[in-house]
C-alpha positions as semicolon CSV with decimal commas, in nm:
position;residue;x (nm);y (nm);z (nm)
1;L;0,954;-0,178;0,821
2;P;1,253;-0,362;0,991
3;F;1,585;-0,340;0,789
4;S;1,945;-0,469;0,842
5;N;2,280;-0,469;0,659
6;L;2,250;-0,102;0,577
7;R;2,510;0,036;0,345
8;I;2,549;0,400;0,236
9;D;2,787;0,605;0,033
10;L;2,804;0,935;0,224
11;F;2,903;1,267;0,066
12;A;2,920;1,598;0,251
13;G;2,862;1,913;0,052
14;K;2,857;2,275;0,164
15;N;2,492;2,282;0,261
16;E;2,372;1,918;0,214
17;L;2,448;1,570;0,299
18;S;2,398;1,306;0,015
19;L;2,327;0,951;0,108
20;D;2,398;0,777;-0,218
21;H;2,364;0,405;-0,327
22;I;2,151;0,313;-0,018
23;T;2,108;-0,059;0,018
24;A;1,964;-0,279;0,295
25;L;1,784;-0,597;0,363
26;C;1,421;-0,492;0,439
27;A;1,118;-0,703;0,539
28;G;1,252;-1,013;0,357
29;G;1,351;-0,803;0,055
30;V;1,578;-0,537;-0,053
31;L;1,574;-0,160;-0,013
32;S;1,766;0,079;-0,231
33;G;1,771;0,448;-0,323
34;K;1,912;0,790;-0,251
35;V;1,838;1,064;-0,007
36;V;1,968;1,415;0,017
37;V;1,946;1,601;0,354
38;A;1,987;1,975;0,410
39;P;2,070;1,988;0,787
40;E;2,054;2,362;0,825
41;M;1,714;2,388;0,666
42;G;1,592;2,055;0,821
43;T;1,467;1,926;0,488
44;F;1,532;1,628;0,266
45;W;1,432;1,477;-0,069
46;G;1,489;1,134;-0,207
47;T;1,358;0,824;-0,377
48;L;1,357;0,480;-0,223
49;R;1,260;0,142;-0,370
50;I;1,169;-0,170;-0,176
51;G;1,142;-0,505;-0,360
52;N;1,026;-0,861;-0,282
53;T;0,911;-0,768;0,069
54;D;0,682;-0,988;0,283
55;I;0,335;-0,825;0,330
56;R;0,324;-0,962;0,675
57;Q;0,600;-0,722;0,773
58;W;0,402;-0,431;0,641
59;V;0,106;-0,516;0,866
60;A;0,303;-0,640;1,163
61;E;0,246;-0,308;1,366
62;T;-0,106;-0,256;1,258
63;A;-0,452;-0,391;1,362
64;F;-0,406;-0,660;1,101
65;K;-0,100;-0,829;1,268
66;E;-0,313;-1,123;1,386
67;K;-0,479;-1,177;1,048
68;K;-0,403;-1,448;0,799
69;V;-0,242;-1,256;0,518
70;S;0,057;-1,337;0,289
71;G;0,205;-1,208;-0,037
72;T;0,490;-1,008;-0,176
73;V;0,506;-0,632;-0,207
74;D;0,724;-0,404;-0,427
75;A;0,707;-0,035;-0,338
76;E;0,862;0,289;-0,472
77;F;0,851;0,622;-0,284
78;R;0,949;0,866;-0,564
79;E;1,090;1,219;-0,537
80;V;0,969;1,255;-0,176
81;R;1,055;1,575;-0,006
82;G;0,971;1,771;0,306
83;S;1,064;1,876;0,661
84;L;1,248;1,610;0,865
85;S;1,039;1,718;1,172
86;D;0,694;1,731;1,019
87;P;0,554;1,439;0,809
88;K;0,264;1,649;0,708
89;T;0,499;1,848;0,479
90;F;0,594;1,536;0,286
91;E;0,528;1,554;-0,088
92;G;0,597;1,301;-0,355
93;E;0,458;0,986;-0,522
94;A;0,415;0,624;-0,385
95;T;0,341;0,305;-0,584
96;L;0,276;-0,040;-0,435
97;A;0,253;-0,361;-0,642
98;M;0,142;-0,668;-0,472
99;R;0,138;-1,043;-0,590
100;D;0,077;-1,393;-0,468
101;L;-0,170;-1,240;-0,222
102;Y;-0,378;-1,415;0,045
103;L;-0,618;-1,138;0,173
104;W;-0,912;-1,344;0,278
105;D;-0,891;-1,298;0,649
106;M;-0,945;-0,921;0,641
107;P;-1,249;-0,730;0,776
108;L;-1,303;-0,533;0,448
109;F;-1,337;-0,849;0,249
110;Y;-1,562;-1,023;0,511
111;N;-1,782;-0,709;0,477
112;M;-1,808;-0,762;0,097
113;L;-1,895;-1,122;0,140
114;S;-2,159;-1,033;0,396
115;L;-2,355;-0,864;0,130
116;K;-2,459;-1,228;0,035
117;L;-2,463;-1,146;-0,340
118;F;-2,164;-1,348;-0,436
119;S;-2,095;-1,722;-0,460
120;F;-1,716;-1,768;-0,407
121;H;-1,484;-2,068;-0,445
122;T;-1,242;-2,139;-0,163
123;N;-0,953;-1,954;-0,342
124;P;-0,819;-1,638;-0,183
125;I;-1,049;-1,349;-0,273
126;F;-0,760;-1,135;-0,414
127;T;-0,433;-1,260;-0,545
128;T;-0,281;-0,932;-0,701
129;G;-0,298;-0,566;-0,616
130;L;-0,173;-0,214;-0,729
131;L;-0,186;0,117;-0,549
132;R;-0,074;0,442;-0,699
133;S;-0,082;0,762;-0,496
134;R;0,056;1,115;-0,430
135;I;0,191;1,204;-0,090
136;S;0,052;1,529;0,057
137;G;-0,053;1,670;0,382
138;G;0,011;1,365;0,590
139;K;-0,182;1,136;0,355
140;F;-0,154;0,915;0,064
141;I;-0,392;1,063;-0,207
142;V;-0,483;0,740;-0,376
143;E;-0,544;0,791;-0,746
144;E;-0,585;0,423;-0,812
145;V;-0,617;0,115;-0,604
146;A;-0,696;-0,217;-0,766
147;F;-0,726;-0,575;-0,645
148;Q;-0,786;-0,871;-0,859
149;G;-0,881;-1,234;-0,803
150;E;-1,039;-1,524;-0,971
151;D;-1,386;-1,443;-0,862
152;V;-1,397;-1,058;-0,813
153;D;-1,217;-0,736;-0,906
154;M;-1,210;-0,415;-0,705
155;R;-1,099;-0,070;-0,795
156;G;-1,125;0,278;-0,643
157;N;-0,957;0,584;-0,509
158;G;-0,951;0,809;-0,203
159;K;-0,715;0,874;0,079
160;I;-0,496;0,676;0,339
161;G;-0,364;0,870;0,639
162;F;-0,023;0,819;0,776
163;D;-0,203;0,722;1,093
164;G;-0,379;0,436;0,914
165;S;-0,711;0,619;0,860
166;L;-0,909;0,529;0,538
167;D;-1,131;0,726;0,320
168;L;-1,176;0,525;0,001
169;V;-1,453;0,473;-0,259
170;L;-1,433;0,116;-0,402
171;N;-1,618;-0,045;-0,693
172;T;-1,643;-0,433;-0,706
173;R;-1,719;-0,641;-1,014
174;T;-1,787;-1,020;-0,976
175;K;-1,692;-1,289;-1,217
176;T;-1,911;-1,565;-1,074
177;V;-2,276;-1,606;-0,999
178;I;-2,523;-1,363;-0,838
179;S;-2,804;-1,499;-0,626
180;G;-2,747;-1,848;-0,759
181;I;-2,786;-1,747;-1,126
182;P;-2,478;-1,848;-1,333
183;G;-2,314;-1,652;-1,600
184;V;-2,410;-1,298;-1,479
185;N;-2,150;-1,037;-1,423
186;I;-2,253;-0,722;-1,217
187;L;-2,095;-0,393;-1,131
188;E;-2,176;-0,314;-0,764
189;S;-2,246;0,058;-0,696
190;A;-1,966;0,239;-0,523
191;I;-1,900;0,130;-0,160
192;D;-1,816;0,430;0,044
193;L;-1,554;0,324;0,315
194;V;-1,515;0,635;0,521
195;K;-1,375;0,494;0,847
196;D;-1,110;0,604;1,087
197;N;-0,970;0,248;1,032
198;I;-1,071;-0,073;0,853
199;Y;-1,267;-0,191;1,152
């Protein structure tokens, strides 16, 4: 993510370098946190929080950069530690909360619509989202991912690789009609999305 106006209180100890009170402008929002580096061991640990960021900045360097997406993301990377030279050693927790979303123009959601089971309005399919995960082995181990909208809810879990690969199992529940019959809510069976990427 792009950032600017970086400010850090730097403290040098005997065997570590402490980057305290980190603040920066980041992706239209604000980044804050603390990171401690042990140069001789080549390791680090820390917590970073990013608030009120533009989701378009999160997807700017991905396959979704040409898609119509908008919304605000708050993120926390908590007690992350590992080797500076090997992301596969990173361990910690990550949480993303998303609001004011427009996620209609995305292949995953088109695939859901192509099931032709749902009758949707013209509203964005999802408007809020939450992702809770552990960081381990070069992956986000997703313990919970949830998206909600006026017409449908989606929940699941799985894995997201640092390289963008996905291995998710998602359940969807409609709030509208099924096959033209009003007033029927359904729970779709789990949709296995085991792909190298969302395409």
